[in-house]
C-alpha positions in Angstrom: -0.3 -0.2 -0.1 1.0 4.0 -1.2 1.6 6.4 2.0 -2.0 8.3 0.1 -3.9 4.3 0.6 -2.4 3.7 4.6 -3.5 6.6 5.5 -6.7 6.6 4.5 -7.1 3.7 5.7 -6.0 4.2 9.4 -7.7 7.4 9.5 -4.7 9.4 9.7 -3.1 12.2 7.7 -0.1 11.3 5.4 2.2 13.7 7.5 1.8 11.6 10.6 3.2 9.0 8.5 5.7 10.8 7.0 6.6 12.0 10.8 6.9 8.6 11.7 9.2 7.8 8.6 11.3 10.6 10.2 11.5 10.1 13.9 11.9 6.1 13.2 9.1 4.9 14.6 7.7 3.4 11.2 9.4 2.9 8.2 7.4 1.5 6.0 9.2 -1.4 3.9 10.1 -1.2 0.8 10.5 1.9 -1.8 9.0 2.0 -5.3 11.3 3.4 -8.1 10.6 6.4 -7.7 11.1 6.8 -3.9 7.6 6.5 -2.8 7.4 4.9 0.5 5.4 1.1 0.4 3.7 -0.5 3.5 4.1 -3.8 3.8 1.0 -5.5 6.0 3.7 -5.8 9.2 4.2 -2.0 9.1 0.6 -1.6 9.1 0.5 -4.1 12.1 3.4 -1.8 14.5 1.1 1.2 12.5 -2.1 -0.4 14.5 0.2 -0.4 17.4 1.6 2.9 17.6 -2.2 4.1 17.5 -3.3 2.5 20.0 -0.5 3.8 22.7 -1.3 7.0 21.2 -4.9 6.9 22.2 -3.3 6.0 25.4 -1.2 8.6 26.2 2.1 7.4 25.7 4.5 9.7 23.8 5.9 8.7 20.8 9.2 8.4 22.5 8.0 5.6 24.3 5.9 4.0 22.8 9.1 3.9 20.4 11.4 1.9 22.7 7.8 -0.3 23.7 7.8 -1.7 20.6 11.4 -2.2 19.8 12.1 -3.7 22.9 13.0 -7.6 22.0 11.7 -8.8 24.6 7.7 -8.0 24.1 5.9 -10.3 22.0 3.1 -8.5 19.9 0.9 -10.3 22.0 2.4 -9.1 25.2 1.6 -5.4 23.7 -1.5 -6.6 23.3 -2.3 -7.5 27.0 -0.9 -4.5 28.0 -3.4 -2.6 26.0 -6.6 -4.6 27.1 -5.4 -4.1 29.8 -5.0 0.1 30.1 -8.3 0.1 27.6 -10.3 -1.9 30.4 -9.2 0.8 32.8 -9.9 3.3 30.4 -12.9 1.9 29.9 -14.0 1.7 33.4 -12.9 5.0 34.7 -15.0 5.9 31.5 -18.5 4.0 33.0 -18.1 5.8 35.8 -18.0 9.5 34.3 -21.1 8.4 32.5 -23.0 7.4 35.7 -21.9 10.5 37.2 -22.9 12.9 34.6 -26.2 10.7 34.2 -27.2 11.7 37.9 -26.3 15.1 37.4 -28.4 15.6 34.7 -31.1 13.4 36.8 -31.1 15.5 39.6 -30.9 18.5 38.2 -34.6 17.3 35.4 -35.7 17.1 39.4 -34.4 20.3 40.0 -31.6 19.2 43.1 -29.4 21.9 41.7 -26.4 20.7 44.6 -23.3 19.6 44.6 -22.6 16.1 44.8 -21.0 16.6 48.1 -23.9 19.1 49.3 -26.4 16.1 48.1 -24.2 13.6 49.9 -25.0 16.1 53.3 -28.3 16.4 52.5 -29.3 13.2 51.2 -26.5 10.3 52.5 -26.4 7.3 50.0 -30.1 7.2 49.6 -30.0 9.7 46.4 -33.6 10.8 45.0 -32.7 10.9 41.5 -31.8 7.8 41.2 -35.3 7.2 41.5 -36.6 10.0 38.7 -37.1 8.0 36.2 -39.8 5.6 37.8 -41.6 8.0 40.0 -42.0 10.3 36.4 -43.5 7.0 35.3 -46.0 6.9 37.9 -47.1 10.4 38.5 -45.7 12.4 35.3 -48.7 13.3 33.8 -50.3 14.2 37.3 -50.5 18.0 38.6 -48.6 16.8 41.8 -45.6 15.9 40.1 -46.1 19.3 38.4 -45.7 21.6 41.3 -43.0 18.7 42.8 -41.0 19.4 40.5 -41.6 23.5 39.7 -40.8 23.6 43.7 -37.7 21.4 44.1 -36.3 23.5 41.2 -36.3 27.1 43.7 -35.0 24.8 47.0 -31.9 25.3 47.9 -29.3 23.8 50.5 -30.6 25.2 53.3 -34.0 24.7 52.3 -33.3 21.0 51.4 -31.8 20.6 55.4 -34.8 22.3 56.0 -36.9 19.5 55.3 -35.1 17.1 55.7 -34.7 18.2 59.5 -38.8 18.3 59.5 -38.5 15.2 58.8 -36.0 13.3 60.8 -38.2 14.6 64.1 -41.4 13.5 62.7 -39.3 10.3 62.2 -38.0 10.3 65.8 -41.6 11.6 67.1 -43.3 8.6 65.4 -40.1 5.8 67.1 -41.2 6.9 70.6 -45.0 6.7 70.5 -44.2 3.3 69.0 -41.7 2.2 71.4 -44.2 3.9 74.1 -46.8 1.2 72.7 -49.3 4.4 71.0 -51.9 3.4 69.6 -51.6 3.5 66.1 -55.2 4.7 65.3 -54.8 7.3 68.7 -54.7 11.2 68.2 -50.9 11.7 68.9 -50.5 9.3 65.8 -52.7 10.8 64.0 -51.0 14.0 64.7 -47.8 13.2 64.2 -49.1 11.8 60.6 -51.2 14.7 60.0 -48.1 17.0 60.6 -45.9 14.0 57.9 -48.4 15.4 55.8 -48.3 19.1 56.2 -45.0 18.5 55.3 -45.2 17.5 52.5 -48.0 19.9 50.9 -45.9 22.8 52.4 -42.0 21.6 51.3 -43.6 19.4 47.7 -47.0 18.8 46.7 -50.6 19.2 47.8 -50.5 16.6 49.5 -54.7 15.6 50.2 -55.5 12.9 53.0 -56.4 10.4 50.0 -52.9 11.2 48.8 -51.4 10.4 52.0 -53.3 7.4 52.7 -51.7 6.0 49.0 -48.3 7.4 50.0 -48.9 4.7 53.4 -49.8 1.9 51.8 -46.5 2.4 49.7 -44.6 2.2 52.7 -45.5 -1.4 53.0 -45.5 -2.2 48.9 -42.9 -1.2 48.5 -39.4 -2.6 50.1 -37.0 0.0 49.7 -39.7 2.8 51.5 -39.9 -0.2 54.3 -36.2 -0.8 54.5 -35.9 2.9 54.7 -38.3 3.3 58.2 -37.0 -0.3 59.2 -33.7 1.1 59.9 -34.9 3.7 62.1 -36.4 1.4 64.4 -38.4 -1.9 64.0 -41.9 -2.3 62.8 -41.8 1.5 61.9 -42.9 1.1 57.9 -46.5 -0.8 59.6 -46.7 1.5 62.1 -46.6 5.0 60.2 -48.5 3.3 57.4 -51.3 2.3 59.6 -51.0 6.7 61.6 -51.8 7.7 57.9 -54.4 5.4 56.8 -56.1 5.9 60.3 -55.6 9.7 60.0 -56.8 9.4 56.2 -60.1 8.0 58.1 -60.1 10.5 60.2 -60.5 14.0 57.5 -63.0 11.6 55.9 
């Protein structure tokens, strides 16, 4: 193959091939009678190795050293490149996942840095459930209202919301520990406070909607696990209190 054909096949410029020839990195095996470069299959194999190492960030001098090492066989080069490419793939995948989470977070209106989101939410990131939530409730007024409100929520607002939620959950756990019936005035008042928090911070949560959330605390194992980490039996207790409060509101 002549230099133009090699350049077209490899996706490089003729100038690049000329440069590789000048520095001794890739010299063609032959020349025509007129002095034009002619590349043999072995030359193309070496070019392939050169381009792979360049893609991996190796400087030309180091590429030449690696390829001219008499103790290294072609298979060893491929193994090294495979390891390096695999490492790059893993790093790239992690970066893609991070960007996707940031996109989902911004779509939800959570304009916090990753550090701030960890401070607010810990290891639970709400954007992980964004697509699922939108699929379930994306066509509802509550979803639209929640999206609008969360876009304006700052880090301090999120910390306030979290503190309010933590406080109600703590008092729910204390009531459970004290054997306060879930359908008592005390427990129902806590459920009403919980409903009002949702209405104040996210969307207008009617008693009927709140009752649906209470059912989900038991139907969805993720919500159940969340409450169970606070206190064993709390998911059932909160659900019962929410149902009782909804019934109290008729």
